[in-house]
C-alpha positions in Angstrom: 0.0 0.0 0.0 2.8 2.4 0.9 4.5 1.8 -2.5 1.2 2.5 -4.3 0.7 5.7 -2.3 4.2 6.9 -3.2 3.7 6.2 -6.9 0.5 8.3 -6.8 2.3 11.1 -5.0 5.0 11.1 -7.7 2.3 11.4 -10.4 0.7 14.5 -8.7 2.7 17.6 -9.7 2.0 19.6 -6.5 2.5 16.6 -4.2 5.8 15.8 -5.9 7.0 19.4 -5.4 5.9 19.2 -1.8 7.8 16.0 -1.2 11.0 17.4 -2.8 10.7 20.6 -0.6 10.2 18.6 2.6 13.0 16.2 1.6 15.4 19.2 1.1 14.4 20.7 4.4 14.9 17.5 6.4 18.1 16.7 4.7 19.4 20.2 5.6 18.2 19.8 9.2 19.9 16.4 9.5 23.2 17.8 8.3 22.7 21.2 10.0 26.1 21.1 11.9 27.9 20.5 8.6 25.9 22.9 6.4 25.8 25.8 8.9 28.8 28.1 8.7 28.7 28.6 12.5 27.8 26.5 15.5 24.5 27.1 17.4 26.4 28.9 20.2 28.1 31.4 17.9 27.5 35.1 18.7 29.3 38.3 17.7 27.5 41.2 19.5 29.4 43.8 17.5 27.6 42.5 14.4 24.0 42.9 15.6 21.4 43.2 12.7 24.0 42.9 10.0 22.4 42.5 6.6 23.1 39.4 4.5 26.7 39.2 3.2 27.2 40.1 -0.4 29.2 37.4 -2.3 31.2 38.6 -5.3 32.5 36.5 -8.2 33.9 39.4 -10.3 36.8 41.4 -9.0 37.4 45.1 -9.2 39.1 44.6 -12.6 36.0 43.0 -14.1 37.6 39.5 -14.1 36.0 36.3 -12.8 37.4 35.4 -9.3 36.9 32.9 -6.6 33.8 33.8 -4.6 34.7 36.3 -1.9 33.0 38.7 0.5 33.7 41.8 2.5 33.1 42.3 6.2 30.7 45.0 7.3 31.7 48.1 9.2 29.3 49.6 11.7 28.5 53.3 11.3 26.0 55.7 12.8 23.8 57.8 10.5 23.4 61.1 12.4 20.7 62.4 10.0 18.3 59.4 10.4 19.6 58.5 13.9 20.2 54.8 13.1 23.1 52.4 12.8 24.2 51.5 9.3 26.6 48.9 7.9 28.9 49.5 5.0 31.3 47.1 3.2 34.9 47.3 4.3 36.5 46.9 0.8 40.0 47.1 2.2 40.3 43.3 2.6 38.7 40.4 0.7 37.6 37.3 2.5 37.4 34.3 0.1 34.6 31.7 0.5 35.8 28.2 1.3 34.0 24.9 0.8 34.6 21.8 2.9 37.0 23.8 4.9 37.8 23.8 8.6 35.8 26.1 10.8 34.4 26.1 14.3 34.5 22.7 16.0 31.3 20.8 16.6 30.0 17.3 17.2 28.1 15.8 14.2 24.8 14.4 15.5 26.2 15.2 19.0 28.7 12.3 18.8 31.4 12.7 16.2 33.9 15.6 16.7 34.4 17.5 13.4 35.6 20.9 12.1 34.6 20.7 8.4 31.8 23.0 7.2 30.1 23.0 3.8 30.7 26.7 3.4 32.8 29.1 5.5 35.4 31.8 5.2 38.8 32.7 6.8 39.2 33.3 10.5 38.9 37.1 10.2 36.0 37.1 7.8 32.3 37.0 8.6 29.9 35.1 6.3 26.2 35.8 7.2 24.1 34.3 4.3 20.9 35.6 5.9 22.2 38.4 8.1 22.2 38.4 11.9 19.8 38.9 14.8 20.0 41.4 17.7 22.7 39.3 19.4 24.9 39.0 16.3 24.0 35.4 15.7 23.9 34.0 12.2 20.3 33.7 11.1 21.0 31.0 8.5 22.8 28.7 11.0 20.0 29.2 13.6 17.4 28.4 11.0 18.9 25.0 10.5 19.3 24.3 14.2 15.9 25.7 15.1 14.2 23.7 12.4 15.2 20.5 14.1 12.8 21.4 16.9 10.0 22.9 14.8 10.0 20.1 12.2 10.2 17.2 14.6 7.8 18.1 17.4 4.8 17.1 15.3 6.1 13.6 14.7 7.1 13.1 18.3 3.6 14.2 19.4 2.1 11.7 17.0 4.1 8.8 18.4 2.4 9.5 21.8 -1.1 10.6 20.4 -1.9 7.9 17.9 -1.3 4.8 20.0 -3.5 6.3 22.8 -6.2 7.3 20.3 -6.2 4.0 18.4 -6.4 1.8 21.5 -8.9 4.0 23.3 -11.2 4.3 20.3 -10.8 0.6 19.5 -11.9 -0.5 22.9 -14.8 1.9 23.0 -16.1 0.8 19.6 -15.6 -2.9 20.2 -17.2 -3.2 23.6 -20.0 -0.7 23.0 -22.8 -0.2 25.6 -22.0 1.5 28.9 -18.3 1.2 28.3 -18.6 3.1 25.0 -20.8 5.7 26.5 -18.5 6.5 29.5 -15.4 6.5 27.3 -16.9 8.8 24.7 -18.3 11.2 27.2 -14.8 11.6 28.7 -13.3 12.0 25.2 -15.8 14.7 24.5 -14.9 16.5 27.7 -11.3 16.5 26.6 -12.3 17.8 23.1 -14.2 20.7 24.7 -11.1 22.1 26.3 -9.7 25.1 24.3 -6.4 23.5 23.4 -4.3 26.5 22.5 -5.3 28.5 25.6 -4.6 25.5 27.7 -1.2 25.2 26.1 -0.5 28.9 27.0 -1.6 28.3 30.6 0.4 25.2 31.1 3.5 26.6 29.4 3.3 29.8 31.5 3.3 27.9 34.8 6.3 25.7 33.9 9.3 26.3 36.2 11.6 29.0 34.8 14.7 26.9 35.5 13.7 24.2 33.0 16.1 23.6 30.1 14.8 23.9 26.6 15.0 20.1 26.1 12.8 19.5 29.2 10.4 22.2 28.0 10.4 20.7 24.5 9.4 17.2 25.8 6.7 18.7 28.0 5.2 20.6 25.0 5.2 17.3 23.0 3.4 15.5 25.8 0.9 18.3 26.3 0.1 18.4 22.6 -0.4 14.7 22.5 -2.6 14.6 25.6 -4.9 17.3 24.1 -5.2 15.9 20.6 -5.9 12.2 21.1 -9.6 12.6 21.9 -10.8 13.7 18.4 -8.8 11.0 16.8 -10.2 8.3 19.2 -13.7 9.4 18.4 -13.2 8.8 14.6 -11.5 5.4 15.2 -14.4 4.4 17.5 -16.9 5.0 14.6 -14.8 3.0 12.2 -14.5 0.1 14.7 -18.3 0.1 15.1 -18.7 -0.6 11.4 -15.9 -3.3 11.3 -16.5 -5.4 14.4 -19.4 -7.3 13.0 -17.7 -8.4 9.8 -16.9 -12.1 9.1 -13.2 -12.1 9.8 -13.9 -10.7 13.3 -16.5 -13.4 14.0 -14.0 -16.0 12.8 -11.4 -14.7 15.2 -13.9 -15.0 18.0 -14.8 -18.5 17.1 -11.2 -19.7 17.4 -11.0 -18.3 20.9 -8.9 -15.1 20.3 -8.9 -12.7 23.2 -10.8 -9.4 22.9 -7.6 -7.4 23.1 -6.0 -9.5 20.3 -9.1 -9.1 18.1 -8.9 -5.3 18.6 -5.2 -5.0 18.0 -4.5 -7.6 15.4 -7.7 -7.7 13.4 -9.8 -4.5 13.7 -7.3 -1.7 14.2 -5.2 -2.6 11.1 -8.3 -2.0 9.0 -8.1 1.7 10.0 -4.6 2.1 8.5 -5.6 4.2 5.6 -7.4 6.7 7.8 -4.5 6.7 10.3 -1.9 7.5 7.5 -4.1 10.4 6.3 -4.7 11.7 9.8 -1.1 11.6 10.7 0.0 13.6 7.6 -2.7 16.2 8.1 -2.0 16.5 11.9 1.7 17.3 11.6 1.2 20.9 10.4 -1.1 21.8 13.3 1.6 20.7 15.8 4.2 22.7 13.9 2.0 25.8 14.2 1.2 25.1 17.8 4.9 24.9 18.8 5.7 28.0 16.6 2.9 29.9 18.2 4.0 29.1 21.8 7.6 30.0 21.0 6.4 33.2 19.3 4.6 34.1 22.5 7.7 33.3 24.6 6.2 30.3 26.2 7.8 27.6 24.2 11.5 27.0 23.4 13.5 29.7 25.2 16.6 31.7 24.1 19.4 31.1 23.5 18.1 27.8 21.9 16.5 28.4 18.6 13.2 27.4 17.1 11.4 28.9 14.1 8.8 30.3 16.4 11.1 32.2 18.8 13.2 33.4 15.9 10.1 34.8 14.1 9.2 36.7 17.3 12.0 39.1 16.6 10.3 40.1 13.3 7.1 41.4 15.0 8.6 44.9 15.4 7.7 47.3 12.7 11.2 48.6 12.3 12.5 45.1 11.8 10.0 44.3 9.1 10.9 47.5 7.2 14.7 47.6 7.6 15.6 43.9 8.4 13.3 41.7 6.2 15.7 38.7 6.5 14.3 38.2 10.0 11.0 37.2 8.4 12.7 34.0 6.9 11.5 31.7 9.8 7.9 32.7 9.1 8.3 31.9 5.4 9.8 28.5 6.2 6.9 27.7 8.5 4.4 28.6 5.7 6.3 26.5 3.2 6.5 23.4 5.5 2.8 23.6 6.6 1.7 24.0 3.0 3.8 21.1 1.8 2.4 18.8 4.5 -1.1 19.8 3.6 -0.6 19.2 -0.1 0.8 15.7 0.6 -2.0 14.9 3.1 -4.7 15.9 0.6 -3.1 13.8 -2.1 -2.8 10.8 0.2 -6.5 11.2 1.2 -7.5 11.2 -2.5 -5.5 8.1 -3.1 -6.7 6.1 -0.1 -10.3 7.4 -0.3 -11.2 8.0 -4.0 -14.8 8.9 -3.0 -13.5 12.1 -1.3 -12.0 13.2 -4.7 -15.3 12.5 -6.5 -17.2 14.5 -3.9 
């Protein structure tokens, strides 16, 4: 089934583009330490709000040259009362590929110094400019994306097993068991999830590390989202439990739990795949929204949400548009997941496409 779904995704033009985009994003995030010119702890406070570095391939004589850049010099514009950055053309800094730079541990395990792109020791290469603390935005996008783009999948690993088993038990047993379980699920569904996230995130201890806060956000998202999923699974189980293969399993003495797990729940696989694909964007947006409000991942650790927070100021939008890049990436990632989810739904449920 998975192979057939993948073939259909490749036939759909928009879904194919979405797959390629997500593949590029996740590839870059996996090799973030190598691709990023700087480590996640890099900061040069003398270079706050530096615009993206300009890369030249033609020298002052009009000849082709190895790629090079110039450092920026900080100046004060007394007329407009703001800081400006001008190119220091007194010294070239050549761009290097697969060269040694700041040391890091690849995947947190292997000590390495090689970076995909860097420059000499005295040079500064900021492909997407810097933030208020002089940190390279391009490097932080890669490291922050690891959090923003994985939180959805981690939440699903907690949410879907709970929802599947809960809905399966409620639908199979029916009667008073079904009634009590569904009333509890409806009570959970009635909770305004985003506001609950804000309340819970705001009361977390201030001394928590970003990793601990990240895991708590994952658990909170999962514990809120399972109820709606369980309700749909319960409805599917009600229509499946009286079919012949279930009766056959009962006749040979299979236990109720085995019938639910081995025979009934696998029949909901198509719905589960679609639901998982369409659920990931909502969790990406939830984490980004919390971090944007200052209640998610905390500085100095990066996520796309807390990076985008810096762009909410009017002056930054006008004079420093590179700070909007995290918001653009969130939009692209969510759109790609939605395109793939819609295509998978059409493949696994052709009736929805007809409707």
